N, CA, C and O atoms as CSV, one atom per row, in Angstrom:
chain,resi,resn,atom,element,x,y,z
A,1,MET,N,N,56.961,107.941,120.879
A,1,MET,CA,C,55.981,108.269,121.354
A,1,MET,C,C,56.250,109.729,121.157
A,1,MET,O,O,55.653,110.417,120.328
A,2,ARG,N,N,57.882,110.483,122.574
A,2,ARG,CA,C,57.826,111.602,121.878
A,2,ARG,C,C,57.814,112.186,120.575
A,2,ARG,O,O,56.982,112.999,120.172
A,3,SER,N,N,59.052,111.599,119.765
A,3,SER,CA,C,58.806,112.672,117.878
A,3,SER,C,C,57.436,111.494,117.239
A,3,SER,O,O,57.914,110.592,116.549
A,4,ILE,N,N,57.087,111.480,117.275
A,4,ILE,CA,C,55.326,111.859,117.403
A,4,ILE,C,C,54.648,112.819,117.585
A,4,ILE,O,O,54.098,113.581,116.790
A,5,LEU,N,N,54.709,112.769,119.419
A,5,LEU,CA,C,53.615,114.176,119.580
A,5,LEU,C,C,55.234,115.324,119.146
A,5,LEU,O,O,55.296,116.091,120.107
A,6,MET,N,N,55.873,115.510,118.616
A,6,MET,CA,C,57.013,116.549,118.334
A,6,MET,C,C,56.531,117.076,117.026
A,6,MET,O,O,56.039,118.163,116.721
A,7,THR,N,N,56.848,115.861,116.247
A,7,THR,CA,C,56.411,115.858,115.199
A,7,THR,C,C,54.756,116.404,114.175
A,7,THR,O,O,54.625,116.865,113.041
A,8,CYS,N,N,53.571,115.992,115.465
A,8,CYS,CA,C,52.591,116.798,114.735
A,8,CYS,C,C,52.742,118.332,115.662
A,8,CYS,O,O,52.052,119.294,115.324
A,9,LEU,N,N,53.610,118.421,116.723
A,9,LEU,CA,C,53.450,120.133,117.110
A,9,LEU,C,C,53.617,120.826,116.287
A,9,LEU,O,O,52.860,121.757,116.016
A,10,VAL,N,N,55.095,120.421,115.425
A,10,VAL,CA,C,55.292,120.897,114.873
A,10,VAL,C,C,54.566,121.755,113.345
A,10,VAL,O,O,54.481,122.918,112.951
A,11,VAL,N,N,54.090,120.197,112.775
A,11,VAL,CA,C,52.631,120.748,112.190
A,11,VAL,C,C,51.443,121.783,111.966
A,11,VAL,O,O,51.047,122.616,111.151
A,12,ALA,N,N,51.091,121.164,113.303
A,12,ALA,CA,C,50.765,122.338,113.980
A,12,ALA,C,C,50.995,123.538,113.972
A,12,ALA,O,O,50.262,124.297,113.339
A,13,LEU,N,N,52.007,123.961,114.634
A,13,LEU,CA,C,53.011,125.450,114.585
A,13,LEU,C,C,52.643,125.910,113.082
A,13,LEU,O,O,51.863,126.671,112.508
A,14,ALA,N,N,53.833,124.847,112.743
A,14,ALA,CA,C,53.683,125.644,110.704
A,14,ALA,C,C,52.604,126.192,109.792
A,14,ALA,O,O,52.679,127.035,108.898
A,15,MET,N,N,50.915,125.038,110.555
A,15,MET,CA,C,50.009,125.200,109.881
A,15,MET,C,C,48.869,126.830,110.045
A,15,MET,O,O,48.029,127.275,109.263
A,16,SER,N,N,49.339,127.339,111.383
A,16,SER,CA,C,48.880,128.228,111.667
A,16,SER,C,C,49.750,129.824,111.988
A,16,SER,O,O,49.329,130.924,112.345
A,17,THR,N,N,51.429,129.189,111.592
A,17,THR,CA,C,51.967,130.457,111.621
A,17,THR,C,C,51.178,131.106,109.592
A,17,THR,O,O,51.110,130.440,108.560
A,18,PRO,N,N,50.676,132.872,109.901
A,18,PRO,CA,C,50.128,133.000,108.741
A,18,PRO,C,C,51.509,133.052,108.051
A,18,PRO,O,O,52.622,132.883,108.549
A,19,VAL,N,N,50.999,133.448,106.223
A,19,VAL,CA,C,52.109,132.590,105.547
A,19,VAL,C,C,51.618,134.801,104.534
A,19,VAL,O,O,50.578,135.429,104.336
A,20,ALA,N,N,53.124,135.059,104.261
A,20,ALA,CA,C,52.715,136.628,103.888
A,20,ALA,C,C,52.512,135.966,102.107
A,20,ALA,O,O,52.732,135.005,101.370
A,21,SER,N,N,51.985,137.206,102.180
A,21,SER,CA,C,51.925,137.605,100.270
A,21,SER,C,C,52.580,137.868,100.404
A,21,SER,O,O,53.303,138.104,101.371
A,22,ALA,N,N,52.593,137.996,98.521
A,22,ALA,CA,C,52.938,138.503,97.529
A,22,ALA,C,C,53.899,140.023,97.869
A,22,ALA,O,O,55.112,140.224,97.812
A,23,THR,N,N,52.460,141.149,98.324
A,23,THR,CA,C,52.608,141.977,98.379
A,23,THR,C,C,53.425,142.361,99.061
A,23,THR,O,O,54.226,143.260,98.805
A,24,GLU,N,N,53.285,141.336,100.644
A,24,GLU,CA,C,53.214,141.718,102.079
A,24,GLU,C,C,55.226,141.764,102.249
A,24,GLU,O,O,55.905,142.184,103.186
A,25,ASN,N,N,55.708,141.071,100.761
A,25,ASN,CA,C,57.206,140.903,100.528
A,25,ASN,C,C,58.332,141.625,99.799
A,25,ASN,O,O,59.522,141.629,99.483
A,26,ARG,N,N,56.568,142.534,99.718
A,26,ARG,CA,C,57.571,143.471,97.649
A,26,ARG,C,C,58.508,145.154,98.368
A,26,ARG,O,O,58.193,146.091,99.102
A,27,ASP,N,N,59.447,144.820,97.778
A,27,ASP,CA,C,60.150,145.850,98.524
A,27,ASP,C,C,60.157,146.992,97.996
A,27,ASP,O,O,60.510,147.297,96.857
A,28,PRO,N,N,59.593,147.924,99.182
A,28,PRO,CA,C,58.569,149.184,98.863
A,28,PRO,C,C,59.579,150.247,98.067
A,28,PRO,O,O,59.276,151.374,97.674
A,29,SER,N,N,60.384,149.825,97.987
A,29,SER,CA,C,60.879,151.020,96.412
A,29,SER,C,C,60.789,150.257,95.177
A,29,SER,O,O,60.941,150.837,94.102
A,30,ASP,N,N,60.677,149.661,95.203
A,30,ASP,CA,C,59.545,148.817,93.522
A,30,ASP,C,C,58.287,149.505,93.127
A,30,ASP,O,O,57.336,149.181,93.838
A,31,ILE,N,N,58.036,150.312,92.248
A,31,ILE,CA,C,57.380,150.837,92.311
A,31,ILE,C,C,56.573,150.542,90.156
A,31,ILE,O,O,55.612,151.140,89.671
A,32,LEU,N,N,57.289,149.677,89.596
A,32,LEU,CA,C,57.300,148.741,88.309
A,32,LEU,C,C,55.611,148.316,89.175
A,32,LEU,O,O,55.443,147.898,90.321
A,33,GLY,N,N,54.678,148.594,88.208
A,33,GLY,CA,C,53.034,147.504,87.743
A,33,GLY,C,C,52.016,148.664,87.682
A,33,GLY,O,O,52.014,149.595,86.876
A,34,ASN,N,N,51.461,148.513,88.329
A,34,ASN,CA,C,50.026,149.322,87.929
A,34,ASN,C,C,49.115,149.841,89.342
A,34,ASN,O,O,48.907,149.415,90.478
A,35,TRP,N,N,48.594,151.428,88.224
A,35,TRP,CA,C,48.516,151.883,90.091
A,35,TRP,C,C,47.300,152.789,89.456
A,35,TRP,O,O,47.142,153.281,88.339
A,36,THR,N,N,46.439,152.796,90.761
A,36,THR,CA,C,45.160,153.958,90.378
A,36,THR,C,C,45.734,154.956,90.861
A,36,THR,O,O,46.867,154.905,91.339
A,37,PHE,N,N,44.696,156.477,90.768
A,37,PHE,CA,C,45.387,157.739,91.536
A,37,PHE,C,C,43.596,158.203,91.754
A,37,PHE,O,O,42.516,157.871,91.266
A,38,HIS,N,N,43.990,158.940,92.555
A,38,HIS,CA,C,42.874,159.291,92.674
A,38,HIS,C,C,42.851,160.672,93.460
A,38,HIS,O,O,43.054,160.520,94.665
A,39,THR,N,N,42.517,162.849,92.783
A,39,THR,CA,C,42.858,163.318,94.331
A,39,THR,C,C,41.639,163.942,94.940
A,39,THR,O,O,40.488,163.506,94.961
A,40,LYS,N,N,42.084,164.948,95.385
A,40,LYS,CA,C,41.496,165.706,96.680
A,40,LYS,C,C,40.549,166.370,95.741
A,40,LYS,O,O,40.988,166.170,94.609
A,41,PRO,N,N,39.173,167.247,95.677
A,41,PRO,CA,C,38.459,168.357,95.159
A,41,PRO,C,C,39.523,169.276,95.006
A,41,PRO,O,O,40.400,169.173,95.863
A,42,TYR,N,N,39.643,169.943,94.344
A,42,TYR,CA,C,40.324,170.867,93.570
A,42,TYR,C,C,39.609,172.112,92.960
A,42,TYR,O,O,38.389,172.261,93.022
A,43,ARG,N,N,40.529,173.063,92.319
A,43,ARG,CA,C,39.280,174.696,91.333
A,43,ARG,C,C,38.670,174.770,92.866
A,43,ARG,O,O,37.727,175.064,92.132
A,44,GLU,N,N,38.383,174.793,93.793
A,44,GLU,CA,C,37.282,175.819,94.511
A,44,GLU,C,C,36.110,174.567,95.356
A,44,GLU,O,O,35.099,174.928,95.959
A,45,GLY,N,N,36.510,173.223,95.220
A,45,GLY,CA,C,35.714,171.836,94.964
A,45,GLY,C,C,35.252,171.551,93.453
A,45,GLY,O,O,34.466,170.630,93.232
A,46,GLN,N,N,35.671,172.225,92.584
A,46,GLN,CA,C,34.732,171.992,91.128
A,46,GLN,C,C,35.346,170.276,90.631
A,46,GLN,O,O,34.593,169.302,90.630
A,47,CYS,N,N,36.323,170.229,90.374
A,47,CYS,CA,C,37.142,169.248,90.225
A,47,CYS,C,C,37.769,167.512,90.096
A,47,CYS,O,O,38.290,166.845,89.203
A,48,LEU,N,N,37.640,167.436,90.561
A,48,LEU,CA,C,38.132,166.154,90.260
A,48,LEU,C,C,39.369,165.264,89.814
A,48,LEU,O,O,39.753,165.997,88.903
A,49,MET,N,N,40.466,163.967,89.806
A,49,MET,CA,C,41.427,163.264,88.770
A,49,MET,C,C,40.838,162.421,89.775
A,49,MET,O,O,40.410,162.507,90.926
A,50,SER,N,N,41.046,161.278,88.548
A,50,SER,CA,C,40.767,159.566,88.702
A,50,SER,C,C,41.652,159.407,88.100
A,50,SER,O,O,42.223,160.422,87.701
A,51,GLY,N,N,42.274,157.922,87.688
A,51,GLY,CA,C,42.891,157.282,86.533
A,51,GLY,C,C,43.414,155.807,87.130
A,51,GLY,O,O,43.207,155.145,88.147
A,52,THR,N,N,44.173,155.683,85.970
A,52,THR,CA,C,45.169,154.757,86.179
A,52,THR,C,C,46.539,155.159,85.519
A,52,THR,O,O,46.697,155.773,84.464
A,53,ALA,N,N,47.380,154.730,86.281
A,53,ALA,CA,C,48.923,154.522,85.705
A,53,ALA,C,C,49.620,153.383,85.802
A,53,ALA,O,O,49.428,152.571,86.707
A,54,ARG,N,N,50.678,153.204,84.664
A,54,ARG,CA,C,50.870,151.278,84.765
A,54,ARG,C,C,52.655,151.919,84.362
A,54,ARG,O,O,52.861,152.142,83.169
A,55,LEU,N,N,53.780,152.168,85.316
A,55,LEU,CA,C,55.042,151.837,85.337
A,55,LEU,C,C,55.970,150.854,84.670
A,55,LEU,O,O,56.045,149.967,85.520
A,56,THR,N,N,56.514,150.585,83.931
A,56,THR,CA,C,57.708,150.080,83.226
A,56,THR,C,C,59.205,150.036,83.550
A,56,THR,O,O,59.469,150.693,84.557
A,57,PRO,N,N,60.175,149.490,83.018
A,57,PRO,CA,C,60.873,148.937,83.429
A,57,PRO,C,C,61.953,150.412,82.571
A,57,PRO,O,O,61.465,151.262,81.825
A,58,ASN,N,N,63.204,150.337,82.910
A,58,ASN,CA,C,63.505,151.800,81.583
A,58,ASN,C,C,65.177,151.409,82.078
A,58,ASN,O,O,65.523,151.209,83.243
A,59,PRO,N,N,66.000,151.367,80.964
A,59,PRO,CA,C,67.358,151.328,81.141
A,59,PRO,C,C,68.391,151.926,82.281
A,59,PRO,O,O,69.260,151.310,82.898
A,60,GLU,N,N,68.025,153.323,82.368
A,60,GLU,CA,C,68.369,154.331,82.729
A,60,GLU,C,C,67.742,153.999,84.196
A,60,GLU,O,O,66.540,154.068,84.450
A,61,GLU,N,N,69.164,153.483,85.480
A,61,GLU,CA,C,68.215,153.175,86.919
A,61,GLU,C,C,67.783,154.407,87.629
A,61,GLU,O,O,68.335,155.507,87.602
A,62,GLY,N,N,66.353,153.936,88.481
A,62,GLY,CA,C,65.949,154.988,88.910
A,62,GLY,C,C,64.862,155.517,88.075
A,62,GLY,O,O,63.840,155.994,88.567
A,63,VAL,N,N,65.088,155.430,86.775
A,63,VAL,CA,C,63.802,155.726,86.086
A,63,VAL,C,C,62.958,155.019,85.434
A,63,VAL,O,O,63.087,153.865,85.024
A,64,TYR,N,N,61.954,155.836,85.326
A,64,TYR,CA,C,60.875,153.885,84.578
A,64,TYR,C,C,59.857,154.466,83.502
A,64,TYR,O,O,59.291,155.530,83.754
A,65,ASP,N,N,59.729,154.120,82.883
A,65,ASP,CA,C,58.822,154.427,81.275
A,65,ASP,C,C,57.129,154.184,81.777
A,65,ASP,O,O,56.559,153.097,81.871
A,66,CYS,N,N,56.530,155.606,82.067
A,66,CYS,CA,C,55.210,154.883,82.226
A,66,CYS,C,C,53.955,155.374,81.004
A,66,CYS,O,O,54.398,155.168,79.874
A,67,GLU,N,N,52.960,155.782,80.992
A,67,GLU,CA,C,51.567,155.341,80.671
A,67,GLU,C,C,50.627,155.701,81.525
A,67,GLU,O,O,50.359,154.836,82.359
A,68,LEU,N,N,49.832,157.032,81.620
A,68,LEU,CA,C,48.666,157.601,82.203
A,68,LEU,C,C,47.345,157.646,81.893
A,68,LEU,O,O,47.081,158.784,81.502
A,69,THR,N,N,46.420,156.959,81.885
A,69,THR,CA,C,44.971,157.891,81.909
A,69,THR,C,C,44.018,158.082,82.803
A,69,THR,O,O,43.192,157.293,83.263
A,70,ALA,N,N,44.310,159.810,83.116
A,70,ALA,CA,C,43.448,161.315,83.440
A,70,ALA,C,C,41.967,160.832,83.741
A,70,ALA,O,O,42.065,159.635,83.470
A,71,VAL,N,N,41.135,160.963,83.992
A,71,VAL,CA,C,39.379,161.650,84.149
A,71,VAL,C,C,39.829,162.579,84.647
A,71,VAL,O,O,40.729,162.576,85.487
A,72,GLU,N,N,39.250,163.542,84.187
A,72,GLU,CA,C,39.792,164.701,85.038
A,72,GLU,C,C,37.204,165.532,84.992
A,72,GLU,O,O,36.504,165.378,83.991
A,73,VAL,N,N,36.872,165.968,85.846
A,73,VAL,CA,C,35.001,165.376,86.283
A,73,VAL,C,C,35.379,166.784,87.003
A,73,VAL,O,O,36.077,166.981,87.998
A,74,CYS,N,N,34.596,167.811,86.060
A,74,CYS,CA,C,34.573,169.829,87.215
A,74,CYS,C,C,33.231,170.243,86.484
A,74,CYS,O,O,33.011,170.554,85.314
A,75,SER,N,N,32.720,170.177,87.177
A,75,SER,CA,C,31.200,171.005,86.958
A,75,SER,C,C,31.129,171.913,86.378
A,75,SER,O,O,30.049,172.278,85.915
A,76,LEU,N,N,32.373,172.662,86.183
A,76,LEU,CA,C,32.329,173.844,85.132
A,76,LEU,C,C,32.330,173.249,83.667
A,76,LEU,O,O,31.321,173.467,82.996
A,77,TRP,N,N,33.320,172.547,83.122
A,77,TRP,CA,C,33.639,172.250,82.121
A,77,TRP,C,C,33.131,170.855,82.044
A,77,TRP,O,O,33.206,170.761,80.819
A,78,GLY,N,N,32.848,170.144,82.278
A,78,GLY,CA,C,32.705,168.709,82.431
A,78,GLY,C,C,33.761,167.318,82.981
A,78,GLY,O,O,34.344,167.153,84.053
A,79,ARG,N,N,33.692,166.413,81.676
A,79,ARG,CA,C,35.010,165.428,81.880
A,79,ARG,C,C,35.775,165.282,80.636
A,79,ARG,O,O,35.465,165.600,79.487
A,80,SER,N,N,36.698,164.808,81.039
A,80,SER,CA,C,37.652,165.051,80.532
A,80,SER,C,C,38.769,163.898,80.161
A,80,SER,O,O,39.738,164.394,80.736
A,81,VAL,N,N,39.251,162.699,79.582
A,81,VAL,CA,C,40.140,161.675,79.537
A,81,VAL,C,C,40.898,162.324,78.698
A,81,VAL,O,O,40.993,163.191,77.829
A,82,VAL,N,N,41.438,161.455,79.391
A,82,VAL,CA,C,43.423,161.913,78.801
A,82,VAL,C,C,44.551,160.887,78.433
A,82,VAL,O,O,45.248,160.925,79.447
A,83,LEU,N,N,45.048,160.133,77.710
A,83,LEU,CA,C,46.088,159.244,77.780
A,83,LEU,C,C,47.434,160.200,77.625
A,83,LEU,O,O,47.393,161.226,76.947
A,84,GLN,N,N,48.300,159.888,78.126
A,84,GLN,CA,C,49.140,160.717,78.324
A,84,GLN,C,C,50.813,159.884,78.078
A,84,GLN,O,O,50.494,158.779,77.637
A,85,GLN,N,N,51.767,159.912,78.132
A,85,GLN,CA,C,52.844,159.330,78.138
A,85,GLN,C,C,53.663,159.991,78.883
A,85,GLN,O,O,53.746,161.210,79.038
A,86,CYS,N,N,54.558,158.751,79.558
A,86,CYS,CA,C,55.432,159.665,80.888
A,86,CYS,C,C,56.242,159.208,81.593
A,86,CYS,O,O,56.131,158.000,81.803
A,87,SER,N,N,57.205,159.828,82.152
A,87,SER,CA,C,58.727,159.872,82.754
A,87,SER,C,C,58.559,159.435,84.270
A,87,SER,O,O,58.003,160.327,84.911
A,88,ALA,N,N,58.794,158.617,84.825
A,88,ALA,CA,C,59.029,158.741,86.030
A,88,ALA,C,C,60.685,158.339,87.226
A,88,ALA,O,O,61.464,157.401,87.059
A,89,ARG,N,N,60.749,159.402,88.325
A,89,ARG,CA,C,62.033,159.892,88.123
A,89,ARG,C,C,61.837,159.370,89.840
A,89,ARG,O,O,61.016,159.784,90.658
A,90,ARG,N,N,62.909,158.323,90.011
A,90,ARG,CA,C,62.980,157.675,91.816
A,90,ARG,C,C,63.790,158.152,92.351
A,90,ARG,O,O,64.812,158.004,91.682
A,91,PHE,N,N,64.139,159.129,93.967
A,91,PHE,CA,C,65.186,159.279,94.039
A,91,PHE,C,C,65.302,159.412,95.482
A,91,PHE,O,O,65.497,160.527,95.965
A,92,GLY,N,N,65.208,158.468,96.154
A,92,GLY,CA,C,64.986,157.826,96.927
A,92,GLY,C,C,63.609,156.755,97.518
A,92,GLY,O,O,63.180,155.669,97.128
A,93,ASN,N,N,63.282,157.538,98.453
A,93,ASN,CA,C,61.728,157.378,98.800
A,93,ASN,C,C,60.386,159.025,97.638
A,93,ASN,O,O,59.205,159.230,97.918
A,94,GLN,N,N,61.013,159.625,96.747
A,94,GLN,CA,C,60.504,160.801,95.840
A,94,GLN,C,C,59.814,160.354,94.931
A,94,GLN,O,O,59.629,159.352,95.621
A,95,VAL,N,N,59.270,160.144,94.060
A,95,VAL,CA,C,59.128,159.725,92.732
A,95,VAL,C,C,57.974,160.894,92.246
A,95,VAL,O,O,56.835,161.138,92.645
A,96,SER,N,N,59.298,161.808,90.628
A,96,SER,CA,C,58.674,162.472,90.220
A,96,SER,C,C,58.313,162.176,88.797
A,96,SER,O,O,59.121,162.024,87.882
A,97,ILE,N,N,56.744,162.096,88.695
A,97,ILE,CA,C,56.226,161.714,87.127
A,97,ILE,C,C,55.977,163.068,86.048
A,97,ILE,O,O,55.209,163.956,86.419
A,98,ARG,N,N,56.715,163.182,84.601
A,98,ARG,CA,C,56.494,164.331,84.216
A,98,ARG,C,C,55.089,163.322,82.909
A,98,ARG,O,O,54.778,162.132,82.971
A,99,SER,N,N,54.631,164.260,82.024
A,99,SER,CA,C,53.413,163.119,81.569
A,99,SER,C,C,53.607,164.290,79.929
A,99,SER,O,O,53.825,165.461,80.239
A,100,GLU,N,N,53.547,164.057,78.580
A,100,GLU,CA,C,53.192,164.870,77.496
A,100,GLU,C,C,51.783,164.150,77.115
A,100,GLU,O,O,51.762,162.960,76.800
A,101,ILE,N,N,50.756,164.846,77.158
A,101,ILE,CA,C,49.492,164.061,76.155
A,101,ILE,C,C,49.501,163.440,74.516
A,101,ILE,O,O,49.857,164.082,73.528
A,102,ASP,N,N,49.103,162.293,74.528
A,102,ASP,CA,C,49.524,161.337,74.186
A,102,ASP,C,C,48.138,161.117,72.729
A,102,ASP,O,O,48.187,160.920,71.515
A,103,GLN,N,N,46.651,161.358,74.121
A,103,GLN,CA,C,45.277,161.556,72.670
A,103,GLN,C,C,44.974,162.024,73.711
A,103,GLN,O,O,45.539,162.094,74.802
A,104,PHE,N,N,43.307,162.607,73.031
A,104,PHE,CA,C,42.806,162.491,73.760
A,104,PHE,C,C,41.561,161.225,73.996
A,104,PHE,O,O,41.781,160.400,73.109
A,105,LEU,N,N,41.258,161.109,74.208
A,105,LEU,CA,C,39.897,159.914,74.334
A,105,LEU,C,C,38.784,160.389,75.159
A,105,LEU,O,O,38.225,159.490,75.786
A,106,GLU,N,N,38.269,161.695,75.337
A,106,GLU,CA,C,37.318,162.681,75.409
A,106,GLU,C,C,37.520,163.528,75.930
A,106,GLU,O,O,38.244,163.553,76.926
A,107,SER,N,N,36.903,164.587,75.392
A,107,SER,CA,C,37.547,166.051,75.572
A,107,SER,C,C,36.659,167.071,76.495
A,107,SER,O,O,35.437,167.088,76.351
A,108,LYS,N,N,37.301,167.911,77.436
A,108,LYS,CA,C,36.019,168.828,77.985
A,108,LYS,C,C,35.231,169.816,77.020
A,108,LYS,O,O,35.122,169.494,75.837
A,109,MET,N,N,34.789,170.764,77.385
A,109,MET,CA,C,34.471,172.011,76.577
A,109,MET,C,C,35.917,171.886,75.938
A,109,MET,O,O,37.055,171.592,76.305
A,110,GLU,N,N,35.174,172.316,74.645
A,110,GLU,CA,C,35.500,173.160,73.328
A,110,GLU,C,C,36.120,174.563,73.971
A,110,GLU,O,O,35.596,175.358,74.751
A,111,GLY,N,N,37.723,174.568,73.213
A,111,GLY,CA,C,38.526,175.823,73.854
A,111,GLY,C,C,39.001,175.675,74.817
A,111,GLY,O,O,39.857,176.533,75.034
A,112,LEU,N,N,38.856,174.813,75.750
A,112,LEU,CA,C,39.718,175.136,77.072
A,112,LEU,C,C,41.025,173.853,77.075
A,112,LEU,O,O,41.032,172.733,76.565
A,113,ILE,N,N,42.006,174.551,77.838
A,113,ILE,CA,C,43.501,173.939,77.338
A,113,ILE,C,C,43.577,173.412,78.266
A,113,ILE,O,O,43.413,173.856,79.402
A,114,TYR,N,N,44.004,171.717,77.725
A,114,TYR,CA,C,44.462,170.506,79.152
A,114,TYR,C,C,45.632,170.208,78.952
A,114,TYR,O,O,46.206,169.850,77.923
A,115,VAL,N,N,46.194,170.462,80.589
A,115,VAL,CA,C,48.076,171.221,80.174
A,115,VAL,C,C,48.201,169.453,80.756
A,115,VAL,O,O,47.304,168.884,81.378
A,116,PRO,N,N,49.278,168.948,80.440
A,116,PRO,CA,C,49.855,167.504,80.361
A,116,PRO,C,C,49.504,167.125,82.355
A,116,PRO,O,O,48.394,167.526,82.706
A,117,ASP,N,N,49.967,166.753,82.972
A,117,ASP,CA,C,49.748,166.251,84.454
A,117,ASP,C,C,51.359,165.526,85.029
A,117,ASP,O,O,52.187,164.655,84.764
A,118,ASN,N,N,51.062,166.546,85.918
A,118,ASN,CA,C,52.765,165.771,85.876
A,118,ASN,C,C,52.226,165.531,88.255
A,118,ASN,O,O,51.213,165.854,88.876
A,119,PHE,N,N,53.550,164.852,88.709
A,119,PHE,CA,C,52.520,163.777,90.044
A,119,PHE,C,C,54.352,164.638,90.372
A,119,PHE,O,O,55.294,164.736,89.585
A,120,ALA,N,N,54.244,165.072,91.699
A,120,ALA,CA,C,55.586,164.182,92.547
A,120,ALA,C,C,54.909,163.864,93.877
A,120,ALA,O,O,53.997,164.497,94.408
A,121,LEU,N,N,55.615,162.602,94.382
A,121,LEU,CA,C,55.281,162.148,95.287
A,121,LEU,C,C,55.896,161.396,96.395
A,121,LEU,O,O,57.037,161.696,96.746
A,122,THR,N,N,55.418,160.694,96.828
A,122,THR,CA,C,56.230,159.992,97.750
A,122,THR,C,C,55.790,158.392,98.531
A,122,THR,O,O,54.749,158.012,99.068
A,123,ILE,N,N,57.143,157.710,98.285
A,123,ILE,CA,C,56.817,156.282,98.598
A,123,ILE,C,C,55.899,156.027,99.470
A,123,ILE,O,O,55.171,156.883,98.967
A,124,GLN,N,N,55.073,155.506,100.582
A,124,GLN,CA,C,55.274,155.352,101.783
A,124,GLN,C,C,55.734,153.747,101.559
A,124,GLN,O,O,56.895,153.429,101.816
A,125,SER,N,N,54.882,152.870,101.128
A,125,SER,CA,C,54.588,151.260,101.000
A,125,SER,C,C,54.780,151.203,99.549
A,125,SER,O,O,54.701,152.041,98.652
A,126,ALA,N,N,55.203,149.289,99.623
A,126,ALA,CA,C,54.570,148.807,98.386
A,126,ALA,C,C,53.390,148.346,97.967
A,126,ALA,O,O,53.166,147.258,97.438
A,127,GLU,N,N,52.471,149.400,98.275
A,127,GLU,CA,C,51.015,149.563,98.363
A,127,GLU,C,C,50.609,151.161,97.685
A,127,GLU,O,O,49.839,151.451,96.770
A,128,ARG,N,N,51.254,151.799,98.332
A,128,ARG,CA,C,50.804,153.505,97.964
A,128,ARG,C,C,51.723,154.330,98.009
A,128,ARG,O,O,52.585,154.253,98.884
A,129,MET,N,N,51.726,155.282,97.078
A,129,MET,CA,C,52.444,156.438,96.914
A,129,MET,C,C,51.020,158.074,97.528
A,129,MET,O,O,49.825,158.169,97.245
A,130,TYR,N,N,51.607,158.705,98.090
A,130,TYR,CA,C,50.924,159.704,97.949
A,130,TYR,C,C,52.094,161.141,98.012
A,130,TYR,O,O,53.319,161.258,98.018
A,131,GLY,N,N,50.658,162.279,98.060
A,131,GLY,CA,C,51.706,163.274,97.396
A,131,GLY,C,C,50.885,164.757,96.390
A,131,GLY,O,O,49.909,165.336,96.867
A,132,SER,N,N,51.531,165.200,94.905
A,132,SER,CA,C,50.796,165.389,94.796
A,132,SER,C,C,50.962,166.126,93.344
A,132,SER,O,O,52.017,166.560,92.882
A,133,LEU,N,N,49.586,166.167,92.699
A,133,LEU,CA,C,49.002,166.703,90.781
A,133,LEU,C,C,49.975,167.986,90.847
A,133,LEU,O,O,50.336,168.160,92.010
A,134,VAL,N,N,50.282,168.532,90.337
A,134,VAL,CA,C,51.060,169.624,90.084
A,134,VAL,C,C,51.131,169.738,88.782
A,134,VAL,O,O,52.116,169.481,88.089
A,135,SER,N,N,49.403,170.381,88.192
A,135,SER,CA,C,49.535,170.386,85.898
A,135,SER,C,C,48.962,172.028,86.312
A,135,SER,O,O,49.451,172.978,86.923
A,136,ALA,N,N,47.703,171.765,85.635
A,136,ALA,CA,C,46.830,173.325,85.439
A,136,ALA,C,C,46.734,174.055,87.000
A,136,ALA,O,O,46.727,175.234,87.353
A,137,ALA,N,N,46.673,172.916,87.657
A,137,ALA,CA,C,45.789,173.095,89.492
A,137,ALA,C,C,46.803,172.090,90.268
A,137,ALA,O,O,47.656,171.360,89.764
A,138,THR,N,N,46.590,172.197,91.134
A,138,THR,CA,C,47.585,171.290,92.614
A,138,THR,C,C,47.032,170.630,93.121
A,138,THR,O,O,47.219,171.201,94.195
A,139,ALA,N,N,46.172,169.488,93.492
A,139,ALA,CA,C,46.102,168.906,94.587
A,139,ALA,C,C,46.773,167.539,95.418
A,139,ALA,O,O,47.754,166.832,95.187
A,140,PRO,N,N,45.678,167.546,96.554
A,140,PRO,CA,C,46.872,166.698,97.198
A,140,PRO,C,C,45.970,164.752,96.022
A,140,PRO,O,O,44.905,164.581,95.428
A,141,VAL,N,N,47.090,163.911,96.268
A,141,VAL,CA,C,46.585,162.684,95.745
A,141,VAL,C,C,47.140,161.771,96.511
A,141,VAL,O,O,47.934,161.918,97.441
A,142,GLU,N,N,46.503,160.467,95.900
A,142,GLU,CA,C,47.114,159.121,96.450
A,142,GLU,C,C,47.339,158.453,95.277
A,142,GLU,O,O,46.600,158.554,94.298
A,143,PHE,N,N,48.159,157.887,95.318
A,143,PHE,CA,C,48.522,156.164,94.197
A,143,PHE,C,C,48.335,155.273,94.732
A,143,PHE,O,O,49.086,155.163,95.701
A,144,ILE,N,N,47.389,154.173,94.561
A,144,ILE,CA,C,47.059,152.934,95.608
A,144,ILE,C,C,47.791,151.870,94.151
A,144,ILE,O,O,47.420,152.343,93.077
A,145,ARG,N,N,48.457,150.945,94.027
A,145,ARG,CA,C,48.618,149.183,93.526
A,145,ARG,C,C,47.891,148.732,93.407
A,145,ARG,O,O,47.258,148.354,94.393
A,146,SER,N,N,47.438,148.435,92.055
A,146,SER,CA,C,46.342,147.926,91.505
A,146,SER,C,C,46.319,146.274,91.227
A,146,SER,O,O,46.315,145.895,90.056
A,147,GLU,N,N,46.304,145.326,92.284
A,147,GLU,CA,C,46.501,143.587,91.884
A,147,GLU,C,C,45.525,143.646,91.243
A,147,GLU,O,O,44.515,143.704,91.944
A,148,GLU,N,N,45.298,143.663,89.863
A,148,GLU,CA,C,45.148,142.562,89.029
A,148,GLU,C,C,45.470,140.752,88.355
A,148,GLU,O,O,46.483,140.083,88.149
A,149,GLY,N,N,44.213,140.566,88.223
A,149,GLY,CA,C,44.342,138.828,87.604
A,149,GLY,C,C,45.509,138.487,86.733
A,149,GLY,O,O,46.247,139.292,86.165
A,150,ILE,N,N,45.555,137.522,86.713
A,150,ILE,CA,C,46.205,137.247,85.075
A,150,ILE,C,C,45.256,136.341,84.502
A,150,ILE,O,O,44.630,135.354,84.888
A,151,SER,N,N,45.385,137.162,83.213
A,151,SER,CA,C,44.708,136.188,82.462
A,151,SER,C,C,45.255,135.850,81.356
A,151,SER,O,O,44.724,135.002,80.639
């Protein structure tokens, strides 16, 4: 009888213990994968940027290949959607992303020059990086890991 009671107790305890999700166990230095980002307003509150970034492995340690799509909306000149190829370097908990424009998917006012979007980030956790957009303008930015389903 005692062994049956002990078994029931163990089963009940196992069922009440929360199971950690894959993201809770993710190594915070693992920045591979899909991210969304958004800035705070810049250019005196006239502009905002948001977008997506995908970081993939590179043979060189601490280096990642990446592609980002930036959507900049400015009340002064409209909306731009720009596909950029980039390289990310990780130094401890710091990440530097350097981009090159690949393609304009949607252009803002004709005659304005779009400068590649670079970022200086700090890894806060496996789910969040924060720092600065460093481009033609600077602004605080937040990167949040995008958990996309498998199709």
